[in-house]
N, C-alpha and C positions, 0 to 999 in steps of 0.2 A: 504494500500500500504506500502511495506517495505521501511524503511528509506534508502535513497541513501547513499552509503558508498564512501566518497571522501577522497583520500589520497592527501595531498598537500605537495609538496616538494619545499622548498624555504626559503627565507630570513625572518628574524625578525629584525626590527630596531626600535629605538626610534626616532620619528619624532619631530623635533624642528621647529615649524611653525610660521613664521612672516607674518602678513598682512600689505601691503603697497599700496599706490595709483598706483605705477608703479615699474617695475624692475629697480634696480640701474644699470647705465652704468659703464664701467670700471673706477675705481678711484672715483666714486660718492658714497656719503652716502645719503640714503633716510630715512626719518623719518617714521617709521611704526605706525600703529594704534592698533595692538594687537599682543600677543604672547601666544602660547599654546604648551604644550609638550604632545604628543600623541603617543600611540603604532602604529607602521606601519611596512613597509617592504612588498614587494609584496607577499611573502609566507604567512605571518601572515594576511595580508589584505584579500587575497583570501580564506584562511581557515575560517576567520571570516565571510566573505560574504557567503560562502557555508553553514556554520552552521546556520546563521540567515535566510538563504533562505529555511531551512528545512532539510539540509543534515546532516549526521553523519560525521563530518570532523575531520581528524587527521592531525596535522602539524608535518612534519619531517624537522628538521632544528636545528639550534644552537643559543644559546644566551650566553652572557658573564657572568662572575662571579661578575659583578658589580651590582649596584642598578638598573640600567636600565633593566638588565636581570631578576631580581626578579619582577619588575613591569610588564614587557612584559608578562611573564608567567602567572601572576595573572590575568591580563586583558584578555588574551586569554581564560583562563579557565572560567572566568566570562561570556564570550561571547558564551560559549558552545562548544569551541574547545577542543578536546582531546590533552592534552600536555604531556601525559605519556611517549612519546618517544622523547620529545624535549631535546636535549643535552645541558648541561652546560659546557662551556670550560673556562679555566682560561684566564682572560683578559677582554677586553672591548666588549660590545655588538655593533652591527651595529648601525650607526646613520645616519639620513637623515636631511639635512638642506634645508628647504623648504620656498620659498617666494611665497605668494599668493597675486595677485593684486585684487583690488576691482571689476575688471571685471570678476573675477573667473579663470584667467589663473594662471599657476604655473611654477616655475623653481626649479629644485631639484639637490642637490649634495649629493651623498651617499658615506659614508666610511664603508666598509664591516665589519670590526671587526671580531666577532666570526663566521660570515657567511663564511668567507674564510677558516675556519678550518673544515667545514662540508664535510668530505671526508670519503671514505671507509665505505659504508653502512653495518650496522650490520645485523645479521640474524633476529632480531626482527623487524628492519626497513623494511627489504625485505618482511617479512611476512605481514606487514601492507599493503604494495603496492600490493602484490599478492592477498590479500583478498578484495581489493577495487573494486568498479564498474568502477571508473574513477580515473586516476592519473593526477593531475594538476602540472605542473612544469614551472619555469621561468629561467632566466639566471643571477640572482644575487648571485648565489652560484657557486662553481667550476663546469665547464662543464663536467668533468669526472663523477661527482656525478649524474648529470642529465642523462647522458648516461647510467650509471649503473642502475638507477631507471627505465628508459624507457625500457631497455633490460629485466629487471625482469617483468615489466608489460606486455610487449609483450609475453613473455614466458608463462604467466599465463592467457592470453586472456583478460587482462584489457585494456580498451581504454585509450589512452594518449592524453591529451590536453597540448600543449606547447604554453605558452605566451612568445614569443621570445623577451623579453625585459630585459635589454636594447638592442638597435639595434646592430646587428652584423651579419656577415656571419655565416651560420650554416653548420657544417660538414655533408656530405651525410650519414654517419653512424648514425647520430641522426635523420635526417629528415625521414630516412627509417622506423623509429619506431613510428612516429607521426601520429595519426589518425585525429587530427584537430588542425590546427595552428591558433593562435589568434595574430594579429599584428596591430599596427597603421600604418599610411602612411610612417613614417620615417623607421620603422622596416621593412615594406614590401619592401621599396626601397633598404635597405641593403641586402635583401635576393634575390629579383628578378630584381631589377633595375626599378621597376614600382610601382605606387601608385594606386589611385582610378580609373585612366583611364584604367587600365588593371588588375583587381584583379585576373583574371584567370592565370596570369603569375606565381603566387605562386604554381600552380598545377604541375609545373615541379619538385617540391621538395616534395610535400605532396598531399594526396588524397582529403583533404578538407581544406578550409581556410576561416577565417573571417577577413576582413580588416575593422577596426573601424576608424571612423573619427569624433568622438565627437558629436557636435551639428548637424553634417550633416548625422548622422546615420552610417550604416555599409553595407558591401557587403559580401554575402556568395557565395563562389565558390566551386564547386565539380566536379570531373572528370565525363564527359559524361552527365553533367547537365548545363542548362543555369545559368548565374550569377543572383543571386537574391539580390535585394536591401532591406535592413532592415531599414525602416524609423525611424527617431529620435522620441523620446518621449519628447515633449516640456515641460520644466519647467523653472523657474527662478533660474539660478545657483548661488550658494554662493561660492562653492569651488569644482573644477573638479578633484582635486588631486587623489582621490580614485575611481573615476567613472569607469575607465577601470578594476580595480580589482574587483569591485562589479559586473561588466558585466561578467568577467571570472568565478568567483565563482558561480554565479547564473546559468550561462551556463552549468557548470559541473553538477550541481544538476538536472537541467531540462533534460539534455541528459541522465543522469543515471536513471532518473525516466521513461524513455521511450518516451519522446517527440522526434520528428524528429529534426534534427539540425536547420532547418529554424524556426520552432516554438520556439525552445529553445533559439535561438538568439533574437527573438521578446521579450520573457520574460526577457532575460538578458538585453536588451536595457532598459526595464522598471526599472530594478535594478540599472543600471548605472545612469539613470535620477534621481531616488529617492536619490541616494547617493550624487549627485551634489547639492542637496538642503541644505546640512549641511556642516559645517566647519570640516575638519579633514579627516582621512582616515578610519582606522578600526572602530573608534567610529561612523562613518557616515554610515556604512553598513546597508541597510534596512532589515526589517524582511519580512517574506513571505506575510503578509497582505498588506504591503506597495507596494510590487512588484505587487501583484494581482490587486491592485487598479489602477495602471498605465498601466498595460499590455493591449495591443491590439493585438488580434490574426492576423495571416497573412491574408491579403485580406480585413481587416477592413478599411473603408474609412477614 
C-alpha cells in the first residue's frame, strides 16, 4: 500500500509544561511537581502524529530564528516529519505555557510568535498541498492562510480536514471547502451553538463532522446518515494535552489510506488514548503498532 501523503498546515510552538496538583486560581501561586520543555503546536503535533501513524507528513508553517526554532525543526525531523518547506522568520518562535494537573487535565496559553507571520503561500507550498491525499489545517495561524490552502486543495481534488481550534466562528467561504470538520464541544458550540446533544447541527456548515469529547468518546455526523457514536478507548491518562492532535493526525492517515470515516475515527480514538498515557504533546504521539494494539473496529463489543 502506498504511503499516505499528508500535508499539515499549522503552528509550531515550544511547549513549557508544568505539572501541579490543581490549576492556580487568580492571584494564587501553586507549587508544581515537574517541568519539561517540549516541541508542540497543533500543526507540529498533528504532523508528528501523522508521521508516527505511518503517513508521509509534511509540515507547512513557520518557526522563529531563535533557539526554540532550531530545536523544533530538529525534533520534527527526528520524528519523521518533512520540514523542507518549514519557514524560518526573524524573531521568536511560538510558545505555549501549559499547566497539567495530576488528574490529567490541562490549561494552555499560546503566544503565536512566528506563526502569525505565516502568510502568502509560496508556489512550493501550494505544490505540496496539491500533491497530498489529505490536507490537515487548524486555526493557530492566520485565517487567510488556511483559506488559501483549502482553496488550493479543493482545486486539486485533495480532501480537507479542518480542526477548528481554537474555538471561533468560521466564515462560510472556509466551511464550503471543508470535507471533514474535527471539533471538541466548546469548538462545536462556537460554530453551531450545540454540543454532544446535537452533533448533526454542524452539518449546516460542513458535509461531515467529528465532535470529540475526550474520555466520553466522539460522535460522527454526515449528511443523509445517522449520527454514529465512537466509543472511548479506556486507558489510565497521564496527560491529555496532545490527545486531540494524535486523534486528528491518525484520522488523516486512516482516511487517506482508504478507510471509511467511521472506521478511521475508531482508529484515531485509539491514537488519542495511546497519547494520553504519556506526558507531553508531540513526544507522546504513538506509533502505528501502539495504535493497532488499542484499536477496536466498529461494532466490537
